[in-house]
C-alpha positions in Angstrom: -3.3 17.9 -4.1 -4.4 17.5 -0.5 -4.8 19.0 2.9 -1.7 17.9 4.0 0.5 18.9 0.5 -1.3 22.3 0.7 -0.6 23.1 4.4 3.5 22.1 3.5 2.9 24.5 0.7 1.7 27.3 3.1 4.1 26.7 5.9 6.8 27.2 3.6 6.1 30.1 1.2 5.2 32.2 4.9 9.0 31.1 6.0 10.1 32.4 2.3 8.6 35.5 3.3 9.6 35.5 6.7 13.0 35.3 5.4 12.7 38.0 3.0 11.2 40.4 5.3 14.1 39.6 7.7 16.9 40.2 4.8 14.8 44.0 3.5 14.4 44.7 7.6 18.1 44.2 7.7 19.3 46.1 4.6 17.4 48.5 5.5 19.1 48.9 9.1 23.1 48.7 7.0 21.3 51.1 4.7 20.5 54.1 7.5 23.8 53.1 9.0 26.3 53.7 5.7 23.8 56.9 4.6 24.2 58.4 8.5 20.5 58.7 8.7 20.7 56.2 11.4 19.0 57.7 15.1 20.1 57.1 18.4 18.9 57.1 21.3 21.7 57.1 24.0 21.0 56.2 27.4 23.2 54.8 30.8 22.9 51.1 30.4 24.7 47.9 32.6 25.8 46.5 29.4 26.1 43.1 31.6 22.6 42.5 32.5 21.7 43.4 29.1 24.2 40.7 27.7 22.7 38.2 30.5 18.7 39.4 29.3 20.0 39.2 25.4 20.7 35.9 26.7 17.7 35.3 28.7 15.7 35.6 25.2 17.7 33.4 23.2 18.0 30.5 25.7 16.0 28.4 23.6 17.9 28.6 20.6 21.1 27.9 23.1 19.4 25.6 24.9 18.3 23.0 21.7 22.1 22.2 20.6 22.5 21.8 24.9 25.4 25.3 25.2 26.3 26.1 28.5 27.2 30.1 28.8 30.3 30.5 30.8 30.2 34.2 31.8 33.0 35.7 33.6 32.8 39.8 34.5 35.2 41.8 36.2 31.8 43.8 38.2 27.9 43.2 37.4 27.7 46.9 37.3 29.5 48.2 34.0 27.6 51.2 33.1 28.1 52.4 29.5 26.6 55.3 27.7 24.8 53.4 24.3 21.5 53.3 22.4 19.8 50.3 24.3 17.9 49.1 21.2 21.0 48.9 18.7 23.2 47.1 21.2 20.3 44.9 22.3 20.3 43.7 18.3 24.3 43.1 19.1 23.8 40.8 21.4 20.6 39.4 19.5 22.4 38.8 16.7 25.6 37.0 18.5 24.1 34.3 20.5 21.7 33.7 17.7 24.4 32.5 15.9 26.0 30.9 17.8 23.2 29.1 18.4 22.3 28.3 14.7 26.3 27.6 14.4 27.8 26.2 17.4 28.6 22.8 18.0 26.9 20.9 19.9 27.0 20.1 23.9 30.2 22.6 23.7 30.4 26.0 25.8 30.2 29.1 24.7 33.4 32.0 26.7 31.4 35.3 27.3 34.5 37.2 28.9 33.5 40.9 30.2 36.4 43.6 31.6 35.8 46.9 32.7 39.4 49.5 32.4 39.9 52.7 33.0 38.2 53.6 29.7 36.9 50.9 27.5 34.8 48.0 28.2 36.0 44.6 26.3 33.4 42.1 25.5 35.1 38.6 23.9 32.2 35.3 23.1 34.9 32.4 21.9 32.2 29.3 20.9 33.6 26.0 18.4 32.3 26.0 14.9 30.2 22.5 14.1 31.3 22.9 10.7 34.8 23.8 8.9 34.9 27.7 8.8 37.2 27.2 5.4 36.4 31.1 5.3 38.2 34.6 6.2 36.8 36.5 9.2 36.7 39.5 6.2 34.7 37.2 3.8 32.2 36.3 6.5 31.2 40.0 7.7 31.0 41.8 4.5 27.9 41.9 3.2 25.7 39.6 1.9 28.4 36.9 1.9 27.3 34.3 4.4 29.6 31.7 4.5 28.2 29.2 2.8 30.7 27.0 2.7 29.2 26.1 6.3 26.4 27.6 6.7 22.6 26.8 5.9 20.3 27.9 8.5 18.0 30.6 7.3 18.0 34.5 8.0 19.6 37.5 5.8 24.0 37.0 5.5 23.5 41.0 7.4 23.6 39.3 10.6 27.4 39.9 11.7 27.6 42.9 9.0 25.5 43.9 11.1 26.5 43.9 14.6 30.2 45.8 13.1 27.6 48.7 12.2 26.4 49.0 15.3 29.3 48.9 17.1 30.8 51.1 15.0 27.9 53.4 15.2 28.5 54.3 18.4 32.6 54.5 18.3 32.8 51.5 19.2 35.3 48.4 17.5 34.4 45.2 16.2 36.6 42.1 15.4 36.3 38.9 14.7 39.0 35.8 14.7 38.7 32.6 13.3 41.2 30.7 14.3 40.5 26.6 13.2 37.1 25.9 14.0 37.5 28.5 17.1 35.4 31.9 16.4 35.3 34.2 18.5 34.3 37.9 18.6 35.5 41.0 20.5 33.5 44.0 21.1 35.4 47.1 22.3 33.0 50.4 23.6 34.9 53.2 25.1 33.3 55.2 27.9 
């Protein structure tokens, strides 16, 4: 075997090991939530700033497909009492999924609305591939929508999002309308 083939094989093994490690971490997180042993560290955080920070850290992934995020927020200073790490992970998973599965050269719509008792965060994008599965299927643990998704990852991203939202007493909704992929997160004050 020549040097190039050996390097490719090592790279492939390393990628597989990284994916396996990521899946184990994700499984561990979901099992902690399901068993009720997850520790939350609540603090007051500006949800708009947290989402902007998460988007900025995922910018390379979004730019790779030339995705333009169109944001609207009812206020720049929306303070919620949430676990910063878990909430960051929610939006990191959302932006990562968008970067992997959205139609290239399209727009992503992000709307953050503050109400008296809650904050609603809506994110919409068009899928690159046909989505011939239901919203319920794609959120279920271990189901990857393999009919349209071929990227690496554990397949637990949406399940983790849902779990992290719900463990913080919020609500997570997912809607598929043709090729339009819509998520809604509600956090209560």
